[in-house]
C-alpha positions as CSV (number, residue, x, y, z in Angstrom):
1,M,95.1,163.4,74.3
2,V,95.9,159.7,74.6
3,R,99.2,160.5,76.4
4,G,97.3,162.7,78.9
5,K,94.8,160.0,79.5
6,A,97.6,157.5,80.1
7,Q,99.3,159.8,82.6
8,G,96.0,160.3,84.4
9,D,95.5,156.5,84.6
10,Q,99.0,156.1,85.9
11,A,98.4,158.7,88.6
12,A,95.1,157.1,89.5
13,N,96.8,153.7,89.8
14,A,99.6,155.1,91.9
15,R,97.0,156.7,94.3
16,R,95.1,153.4,94.4
17,R,98.2,151.5,95.3
18,M,99.1,154.1,97.9
19,D,95.6,153.8,99.4
20,E,95.9,150.0,99.4
21,D,99.3,150.2,101.1
22,V,98.0,152.5,103.8
23,A,95.0,150.2,104.3
24,E,97.3,147.2,104.7
25,D,99.5,149.1,107.2
26,L,96.4,150.0,109.2
27,E,95.2,146.4,109.2
28,A,98.6,145.3,110.3
29,V,98.6,147.8,113.2
30,N,95.1,146.7,114.3
31,L,96.1,143.0,114.1
32,A,99.2,143.6,116.1
33,A,97.3,145.5,118.8
34,D,94.7,142.7,119.0
35,W,97.5,140.2,119.3
36,A,99.1,142.1,122.1
37,D,95.9,142.0,124.1
38,I,95.4,138.3,123.3
39,S,99.0,137.4,124.1
40,Q,98.8,139.2,127.4
41,G,95.7,137.3,128.4
42,L,97.3,134.0,127.5
43,R,100.4,134.9,129.5
44,K,98.1,135.2,132.6
45,D,96.4,131.9,131.8
46,L,99.5,129.9,131.0
47,G,102.2,131.4,133.1
48,H,105.3,133.3,132.0
49,Q,107.4,130.3,131.1
50,L,104.9,128.5,128.9
51,H,104.0,131.8,127.3
52,S,107.6,132.8,126.6
53,Q,108.4,129.4,125.1
54,W,105.4,128.8,122.9
55,I,103.2,131.9,122.6
56,K,105.7,134.7,122.5
57,P,107.4,133.4,119.2
58,V,104.1,133.5,117.4
59,Q,103.9,136.1,114.5
60,V,100.7,137.4,113.2
61,G,100.4,136.9,109.4
62,S,97.8,138.0,107.0
63,F,94.0,137.9,107.4
64,C,91.8,136.8,104.5
65,K,88.5,138.6,104.8
66,E,86.8,136.4,102.2
67,T,87.5,133.1,104.1
68,G,87.8,134.7,107.6
69,T,91.2,132.9,107.9
70,L,94.0,134.4,110.0
71,D,97.5,133.0,109.7
72,L,99.8,132.6,112.7
73,F,103.4,131.6,112.1
74,L,106.0,129.9,114.3
75,P,109.7,129.5,113.6
76,T,109.9,125.7,113.5
77,E,107.7,122.8,112.4
78,F,108.0,121.3,115.9
79,S,106.8,124.4,117.7
80,A,104.0,125.0,115.1
81,N,102.7,121.4,115.6
82,W,103.0,121.7,119.4
83,V,101.1,125.0,119.6
84,A,98.5,123.7,117.1
85,D,97.9,120.5,119.2
86,R,97.6,122.2,122.5
87,F,96.5,125.8,122.0
88,A,94.6,125.9,118.7
89,D,91.2,126.0,120.2
90,R,92.2,128.6,122.8
91,L,93.8,130.8,120.1
92,S,90.8,130.5,117.8
93,L,88.4,131.4,120.6
94,A,90.5,134.4,121.7
95,W,90.7,135.8,118.1
96,K,86.9,135.3,117.5
97,I,86.2,137.3,120.7
98,A,88.7,140.0,119.6
99,R,87.5,140.1,116.0
100,S,84.1,138.6,115.1
101,E,85.2,138.3,111.4
102,V,87.9,135.8,112.2
103,R,86.4,132.3,111.6
104,H,89.5,130.2,111.3
105,V,93.0,130.4,112.7
106,R,95.7,128.6,110.8
107,I,99.0,127.8,112.6
108,S,102.0,127.0,110.5
109,V,105.8,127.6,109.9
110,H,106.6,131.0,108.6
111,P,107.1,130.6,104.9
112,G,110.7,131.0,103.8
113,R,112.0,131.4,107.3
114,R,115.2,129.8,108.4
115,Q,114.4,126.6,110.3
116,L,115.8,126.9,113.9
117,P,117.1,123.8,115.7
118,E,115.4,122.7,118.9
119,L,117.6,122.3,121.9
120,R,116.3,119.6,124.2
121,V,117.1,118.7,127.8
122,G,116.2,115.2,128.9
123,D,114.0,112.8,127.0
124,N,110.6,114.4,127.0
125,A,110.8,117.3,124.5
126,G,107.1,118.3,125.1
127,Q,107.6,119.2,128.7
128,S,107.3,122.9,129.4
129,F,110.1,122.6,131.9
130,G,112.5,120.4,130.0
131,T,112.6,122.0,126.5
132,F,114.3,125.3,125.5
133,A,113.8,127.0,122.1
134,A,117.0,127.9,120.4
135,N,118.1,131.4,121.5
136,D,120.3,133.7,119.4
137,G,120.9,135.9,122.3
138,D,118.2,138.5,121.5
139,S,115.0,136.6,121.1
140,M,114.3,136.6,124.8
141,G,115.4,140.2,125.1
142,G,117.0,139.5,128.5
143,M,113.6,138.7,130.0
144,A,114.8,135.7,132.0
145,L,117.0,136.0,135.1
146,S,119.0,133.0,136.1
147,A,119.0,131.2,139.4
148,D,120.7,127.9,140.4
149,T,119.6,124.9,138.3
150,I,117.4,122.6,140.4
151,G,118.0,119.0,139.2
152,A,119.0,117.7,135.9
153,Q,115.4,117.7,134.6
154,G,112.3,119.2,136.1
155,F,112.0,123.0,136.7
156,T,114.1,125.1,134.3
157,S,117.0,127.2,135.4
158,S,115.1,130.3,134.2
159,I,112.7,131.9,136.6
160,G,111.1,133.9,133.9
161,L,110.8,137.4,135.5
162,D,109.7,140.2,133.3
163,P,112.4,142.9,133.5
164,S,109.9,145.7,133.1
165,L,107.9,144.7,136.1
166,T,109.9,146.3,139.0
167,F,109.2,148.3,142.1
168,T,110.5,151.4,140.3
169,A,108.0,151.0,137.5
170,F,105.1,150.5,139.8
171,V,103.0,153.6,140.3
172,T,101.4,153.9,143.8
173,G,98.3,155.5,145.1
174,E,95.8,155.1,148.0
175,S,94.4,152.0,146.4
176,N,97.6,149.9,146.3
177,I,100.0,151.4,148.8
178,L,99.5,148.7,151.4
179,A,100.2,145.9,148.9
180,Y,103.2,147.8,147.6
181,N,104.8,148.3,151.0
182,A,104.1,144.7,152.0
183,A,105.7,143.5,148.7
184,E,108.8,145.6,149.3
185,R,109.1,144.3,152.9
186,M,108.8,140.7,151.6
187,A,111.8,141.3,149.2
188,K,114.2,142.9,151.8
189,V,117.2,141.1,153.2
190,E,115.7,141.0,156.7
191,T,113.3,138.2,157.5
192,P,109.7,139.6,156.9
193,Q,107.3,139.7,159.9
194,F,104.7,137.9,157.9
195,S,104.6,135.0,155.5
196,P,102.9,134.1,153.3
197,L,102.0,137.4,151.6
198,Y,98.6,137.1,149.8
199,L,97.9,139.7,147.2
200,K,94.2,140.1,146.3
201,A,93.1,142.1,143.3
202,A,90.8,142.0,140.3
203,T,92.3,141.4,136.9
204,G,94.7,144.0,135.7
205,Q,95.2,145.9,139.0
206,G,98.9,145.1,139.5
207,K,99.2,142.0,141.6
208,T,101.3,140.2,139.0
209,H,103.5,143.3,138.6
210,L,104.2,143.2,142.4
211,M,105.1,139.5,142.3
212,H,107.6,140.0,139.5
213,A,109.0,143.0,141.4
214,I,109.4,140.9,144.6
215,G,111.4,138.4,142.6
216,H,113.7,141.0,141.0
217,S,114.4,142.8,144.3
218,Y,114.9,139.5,146.3
219,L,117.3,138.2,143.6
220,A,119.3,141.5,143.7
221,A,119.6,141.1,147.5
222,H,120.3,137.3,147.3
223,P,122.1,136.7,144.0
224,R,122.3,132.9,144.5
225,A,118.7,132.6,145.6
226,R,116.5,129.9,144.1
227,I,113.2,131.4,143.0
228,F,110.2,129.8,141.4
229,Y,107.4,131.9,139.8
230,C,104.4,130.2,138.3
231,S,100.7,130.3,137.9
232,A,98.5,127.9,139.8
233,E,97.6,126.3,136.4
234,R,101.4,125.8,135.7
235,F,101.7,124.2,139.2
236,M,98.9,121.9,138.3
237,V,100.6,120.9,135.0
238,E,103.9,120.2,136.7
239,F,102.2,118.2,139.5
240,V,100.2,116.0,137.1
241,Q,103.2,115.3,134.9
242,A,105.3,114.3,137.9
243,L,102.4,112.1,139.1
244,R,102.1,110.3,135.7
245,Q,105.8,109.8,135.4
246,N,106.2,108.5,139.0
247,E,108.5,111.4,139.9
248,M,106.6,112.8,142.9
249,I,109.6,112.4,145.2
250,E,111.8,114.4,142.8
251,F,109.0,116.9,142.3
252,K,108.6,117.5,146.1
253,A,112.4,117.8,146.6
254,R,112.8,120.3,143.8
255,L,109.8,122.4,144.9
256,R,110.9,122.6,148.5
257,A,114.4,123.6,147.6
258,F,113.3,127.1,146.6
259,D,114.0,130.1,148.8
260,L,111.1,132.2,147.3
261,L,107.9,130.7,145.9
262,L,105.6,132.9,143.9
263,V,102.3,131.4,142.8
264,D,99.9,133.6,140.8
265,D,96.2,133.1,140.2
266,I,95.8,130.7,143.1
267,Q,92.0,130.6,142.4
268,F,92.7,128.1,139.6
269,I,93.7,125.4,142.0
270,I,90.1,125.1,143.1
271,G,88.8,121.5,143.4
272,K,92.2,119.8,142.7
273,A,92.4,117.8,146.0
274,A,95.7,116.1,145.4
275,A,97.4,119.3,144.2
276,Q,96.0,121.2,147.1
277,E,97.4,118.7,149.6
278,E,100.8,118.9,148.0
279,L,100.8,122.7,148.0
280,L,99.7,122.5,151.7
281,Y,102.7,120.3,152.6
282,T,105.0,122.5,150.5
283,I,103.9,125.7,152.4
284,D,104.4,124.0,155.7
285,A,107.9,122.8,154.7
286,L,109.0,126.2,153.4
287,L,107.6,128.1,156.3
288,A,109.3,125.8,158.8
289,E,112.6,126.6,157.1
290,G,112.0,130.4,157.1
291,K,111.5,130.6,153.3
292,R,109.3,133.2,151.7
293,L,106.0,132.6,150.0
294,V,103.8,135.0,147.9
295,F,100.4,134.1,146.5
296,A,98.0,136.2,144.4
297,A,94.4,135.7,143.4
298,D,91.3,137.7,142.2
299,R,89.5,137.0,145.5
300,A,90.2,136.7,149.2
301,P,91.2,133.3,150.7
302,Q,87.8,132.9,152.4
303,A,86.1,133.3,149.0
304,L,88.0,130.4,147.3
305,D,85.3,127.9,147.0
306,G,86.4,124.3,146.8
307,V,89.6,124.8,148.7
308,E,90.4,122.6,151.7
309,Q,90.1,124.5,155.0
310,R,93.6,123.7,156.1
311,L,95.0,125.3,152.9
312,L,92.7,128.3,153.4
313,S,94.2,128.8,156.9
314,R,97.7,128.7,155.5
315,L,97.0,131.2,152.7
316,S,95.5,133.7,155.2
317,M,97.9,133.2,158.1
318,G,100.3,135.9,157.0
319,L,99.1,139.1,155.5
320,V,96.3,139.5,153.0
321,A,96.9,142.8,151.1
322,D,94.0,144.1,149.0
323,I,94.6,146.1,145.9
324,Q,91.5,148.2,145.1
325,P,90.7,149.4,141.6
326,A,92.8,152.4,140.6
327,D,91.0,155.7,141.3
328,I,91.1,158.6,138.8
329,E,94.2,160.2,140.3
330,L,96.1,157.0,140.2
331,R,95.0,156.4,136.6
332,R,96.3,159.8,135.6
333,S,99.6,159.1,137.4
334,I,100.0,155.8,135.6
335,L,99.4,157.4,132.2
336,D,101.9,160.2,133.0
337,S,104.6,157.7,134.0
338,K,104.1,155.7,130.7
339,L,104.3,158.9,128.6
340,S,108.0,159.3,129.5
341,K,108.7,156.3,127.2
342,F,107.3,158.1,124.2
343,A,109.1,161.4,124.5
344,P,109.3,163.7,122.6
345,L,105.8,162.6,121.3
346,E,103.2,164.9,122.8
347,V,99.9,163.7,124.1
348,P,97.4,166.6,124.9
349,G,96.2,166.9,128.4
350,D,92.5,166.4,127.3
351,V,93.4,163.0,125.8
352,I,95.1,161.9,129.1
353,E,92.1,163.1,131.1
354,F,89.7,161.3,128.7
355,L,91.6,158.0,128.9
356,A,92.0,158.2,132.7
357,R,88.3,159.0,133.1
358,T,86.9,156.5,130.6
359,I,89.1,153.4,130.8
360,N,88.4,152.6,134.5
361,R,88.0,148.8,134.6
362,N,91.7,148.0,135.1
363,V,95.2,149.3,134.7
364,R,96.1,146.8,132.0
365,E,93.4,148.1,129.6
366,L,94.4,151.7,130.4
367,V,98.0,151.2,129.5
368,G,97.1,149.0,126.5
369,G,94.7,151.8,125.2
370,L,97.5,154.4,125.5
371,N,100.0,152.1,123.7
372,K,97.6,151.4,120.9
373,L,96.7,155.0,120.4
374,I,100.4,156.1,120.3
375,A,101.4,153.2,118.0
376,Y,98.6,154.1,115.6
377,A,99.6,157.8,115.6
378,Q,103.2,157.0,115.0
379,L,102.6,154.5,112.2
380,T,100.1,156.7,110.4
381,G,101.8,160.1,111.0
382,Q,98.7,161.5,112.7
383,E,98.7,163.7,115.7
384,V,97.4,162.3,119.0
385,S,94.0,164.0,119.6
386,L,90.8,163.4,121.4
387,Q,89.0,162.6,118.1
388,L,91.7,160.0,117.2
389,A,91.3,158.4,120.7
390,E,87.5,158.1,120.3
391,E,87.9,156.6,116.8
392,Q,90.6,154.1,117.4
393,L,89.8,152.9,121.0
394,T,86.1,152.2,120.3
395,D,86.1,148.6,121.7
396,I,88.0,149.5,124.9
397,L,86.0,152.6,125.5
398,S,82.6,151.0,125.0
399,A,83.6,148.1,127.4
400,N,84.5,150.6,130.1
401,R,81.8,153.2,129.8
402,K,79.2,153.0,132.5
403,R,75.8,153.5,130.9
404,I,75.1,156.9,132.3
405,T,72.0,158.6,130.9
406,I,71.3,162.3,130.3
407,D,68.3,162.0,132.6
408,E,70.6,160.8,135.4
409,I,73.0,163.6,134.7
410,Q,70.3,166.2,134.8
411,R,68.9,164.8,138.1
412,T,72.3,164.7,139.7
413,V,73.2,168.3,138.6
414,C,69.8,169.6,139.8
415,Q,70.3,168.0,143.2
416,F,73.9,169.4,143.4
417,Y,73.0,173.0,142.5
418,R,69.5,172.8,144.2
419,V,67.5,173.8,141.2
420,D,64.3,172.4,139.9
421,R,64.5,169.6,137.3
422,A,62.2,171.5,135.0
423,E,64.9,174.2,134.6
424,M,67.0,171.9,132.5
425,S,64.4,172.4,129.7
426,S,63.1,175.8,130.5
427,K,63.8,179.0,128.6
428,R,64.9,181.0,131.6
429,R,68.2,182.9,131.3
430,A,68.9,183.6,135.0
431,R,72.6,182.8,135.8
432,A,71.5,180.6,138.7
433,V,69.7,178.4,136.1
434,V,71.9,178.8,133.0
435,R,75.2,177.7,134.7
436,P,73.9,174.3,136.0
437,R,72.2,173.7,132.7
438,Q,75.6,174.3,130.9
439,V,77.4,172.0,133.3
440,A,74.8,169.3,132.6
441,M,75.3,169.7,128.9
442,Y,79.1,169.4,129.3
443,L,78.7,166.3,131.4
444,A,76.3,164.8,128.9
445,K,79.0,165.2,126.2
446,V,81.8,163.8,128.4
447,L,79.9,160.8,129.8
448,T,77.6,159.7,127.1
449,P,78.0,158.9,123.4
450,R,75.2,161.3,122.4
451,S,75.8,163.8,119.7
452,Y,75.4,167.6,120.1
453,P,71.9,167.6,118.4
454,E,70.8,164.7,120.6
455,I,71.9,166.4,123.7
456,G,70.2,169.7,122.6
457,R,66.9,167.8,122.2
458,K,67.1,166.5,125.8
459,F,67.5,170.1,127.0
460,G,64.2,171.6,125.7
461,G,65.0,171.2,122.0
462,R,68.0,173.5,122.0
463,D,70.2,173.9,118.9
464,H,73.4,171.9,118.7
465,S,75.4,175.2,118.6
466,T,74.1,176.0,122.1
467,V,75.4,172.7,123.4
468,I,78.8,173.3,121.7
469,H,79.0,176.7,123.4
470,A,78.2,175.2,126.8
471,V,80.8,172.5,126.5
472,R,83.5,174.9,125.4
473,L,82.6,177.4,128.1
474,I,82.7,174.8,130.9
475,E,86.0,173.5,129.6
476,D,87.4,177.0,129.7
477,L,86.0,177.7,133.2
478,R,87.6,174.5,134.5
479,Q,91.0,175.9,133.5
480,R,90.5,179.3,135.1
481,D,88.1,178.7,138.0
482,A,89.1,176.3,140.7
483,D,85.5,176.3,142.2
484,M,84.0,175.3,138.8
485,D,86.6,172.6,138.4
486,G,85.9,171.3,141.9
487,D,82.1,171.2,141.2
488,V,82.6,169.2,137.9
489,R,85.0,166.8,139.6
490,S,82.5,166.2,142.4
491,L,79.7,165.6,139.9
492,L,81.9,163.2,137.9
493,R,82.7,161.2,141.0
494,Q,79.0,160.9,141.9
495,L,78.0,159.9,138.4
496,E,80.8,157.3,137.9
497,S,80.5,155.7,141.4
């Protein structure tokens, strides 16, 4: 009896340890996914080089729920101190936004990790363009492409282009084809008909991807070309440092020696008079020598408040290519292109349709949602399903969902099928009334977070089984009946516009 009880206790303890291990693994997956989103945002803010040198090496440690403390680790004491001094507040704020339970972020050296030496160029180790972290050959993953070194100090010999952001990897549609073609033309061997190229797009729509693609393609055509890619904020940092160190002559000479200048997020140069003037002179000097310039921002040049008129005219004198938000067809194509990386993992068509239709704010969130869903499924051994997507992508989905009400759906469906609004709640069974009612129930389930019973109550107090039947019926009809599928697509466009 005692032995049996002991064996039962051992089994219970083993199950408990297994549950704890699974919980820890899931927590690690969620922390990693959150960090991927935060890191991507910081990369946009800081520029590729600062991000690669200081933020990319960060490893997410454990999170203590009792104290609300999250540990972030770096490989060396120097890098840990540098990041803590300059980015602690930014990292803390980003984590608090991503996870409300995070109250403190602690930055330190990874315990027990081998201390890596720092390789320094010049005297000022803290400069983003004069210091290189020790590289064992794999840590950068081949992410930096080399160009000629410009000066003994100053800009690095690494132009920091992301190897995954190429023209081949860019999915085109009606909303971005103009910008894509203009970017390709800018990278060709022949002198482009326009310069500068100004890419205008909201966050996450592909303008940074196109800038990196231009750099890759131009470097392939001109192997010894000197290319400089940076954010406007990075340009400001370089400018201020040169100003403080009385190195403006060297700064100007280095900047104007580039064959291709790529400046991202130009809106952040707003109000910086001295930097605006220097950028203006640089543009004039490079254009006079037939060099190529590409700028990107989240708004048109004329909408850049606080920018000097002369600089505005330079920014808009070439071609302003607008990238519109990706439509549903483009979002589907982007998801399909990303799925090839995960073969032979299968993602059902209804999940792809759900993601493409629901995550509509920007492409970056769309791809991030797919990556998070697949990573979760692979690490937990679960199959990718619509239910799993709804459970694990709650934050992304809620941020993207337009607040569409069932009343709005009923009104739109009645106008589309030309039936009286009262028929949505009536007991009539005529086909001309039943089918629109079923379509409205289906749309209510697809476009709102309401449960089947809640939807039933909005349709004259019908049972939840009636709603389930309607949803399954319309799903089946969309597969077999092109007219029905066309009707639903048209209604979805109306409701989501």
